[in-house]
C-alpha positions, 0 to 999 in steps of 0.5 A: 335394841341394845341400850346402855345400862347406865345414864350419862351416855347420850351418844350411845343411847341416841345411836342405839335408838337410831336417832341423831344426837344434838350437841346442845341437848341437855342430859337429864340421864345424869344424876350428879349435882347440876350445880357443878363442882364444889370450889373445895375440889379445886387444887392449887398448882403445887398440889396438882403437881404433887398429886401427879408426880408422887405415889399416893398412899396405897390405901388412902389412909389419911382420907379413911381416918378423916372419914372415920372421924367425921362419921364417928366410926373406928378407922378400921371400919372404913375403906375408900374405893375408886368409886362405890362401884369398885367396892360393890365388886369387892363385896361380890368377890367376898361373897363369891358363889354365895346366895344374894337377894337384891331388892329391885328395881335398883342399881344394876351394878349389884347384879353385874358384880354378883354375876361376875363372881358366880353368885346365885342371885334372886330378886325381890321386885317391888312395884309402885309405890316401891314400899318394902315391908317385913312381910316381903322378906319373911321366909325368904332371907333364911336362904340368902347370905347377902341382901342388897338394899338401896336407900334412897333408891336408884332409880325411884328416888324413894327411901325406907324409914329408919324404923323399917330398916331396923326391922329388916336388919333384925330379921336378916340377923336372925337368918344369918344374912348380911345387909348391904345398904347403898346410901350413894344419894344420902347427901341429897336428902333434906333429912340426911337420913341414914342407918349409920349411928342409929344403934345398928351394929356394923357387924350386921350391915355394910354401908356404901356411899359415894362422894362423886355425885353431890360434889360434882366430881364423877370423873374423879371416882371416889366412894367409901364403905363402912362395915365391921373390921373383919369385913373391911380387912377381908375386902382390903385383901382384894383391893390393889394398892393405889386403887384410889389415885393421888388426885382423888385422895387430895380432893376427897380430903378437901371436900369432906367438910364442905357442908355449906355446898351440900346444904345449898345444893340440897335445898335448891334441888328439893325446891326444884324437885317439888316445883317440877313434880307439881307441874308434871302432875298438873299435866297428867304425868305420874311422878315417883315420891322421890327425896333426892335429885332424880325421879321416875316419870310415867303415864297413868296407864303404865305403857311402854314409853319408848315413843316419849323417850324418842320424842324427848331426844328429838327435842333436845332432852336426854332421859334415862331409859328403864328397860334395864331395871327389873320391874320397870321394863320401859314403862317409866323414864328417869329424869334428873332434877337440873337447874331451873332453866333446864327444868323449864325446858324439860317442862316445855317439851313434855307439855308439847308431848301432852298436846301432841297426844 
């Protein structure tokens, strides 16, 4: 069984499972903002024509400067990429052949990028409730050049506290290990918790963020990375000019300060997440302690959930399988938090499953 390694690919998933894809299915494997594209991303016809007709800035310099001002970092400590995925691959190239430790289960792109760059890769596999302590890392970090941590984590939706992160970063620093913190889902937290501007030196960490998920612009591909100026300078040597196209640069500048949309989305999704979690727990499912716009669902016995995966698809719900996540191995299903009506449809189908079983 060869299932897709990412969500948002429902036809591939259904075909791989030998099932029929129904066009009116709801894709709960997509973890972008279900409220749609922010109005700030709209371009007037003259802006659209200009972005298409003319070469963009080679390295998105204006957007980089705007980000640095908003984030309170120096403009040589930010680089914009064609999605966070491009920047992950550039990071792996920077550490080509080095030793990399990945805290899992997590986003598969870290492993894919490091494997493509001939890194030695090892895992620290956490188990439910996916808490990371310094004791898990002590004695291991001295063997690694780079550590990948995702917080809030994909696919669990859980996060690590600032104090926990500071202790981990200090331990890594003592061992000469650089810490990569992926904050792609930072915007979806009510707390907006981040290690940035928390007294941690950018010489010790690298922070990744996405601009596509919150603002509903996955097709645009836009992300950025923050690090010390030396690291940024080295990554720029790998990044080809015009990596970020003109449309993406213009849209990035327009959405950057759309705080009302972010605030409205975050509050709505948090309310729906709490409601759905309560309903699912009442009918006997286990739900991860997510702080973002997706969560893991499992049965108390933690058995293989392929039968449930197929049942959902047959009833118009496309979930995200977890066979490709180290440590989850199909015993969980990742589901997005959608709009109220869509979430209600999911709840109805899961109630049917519970009655059936």
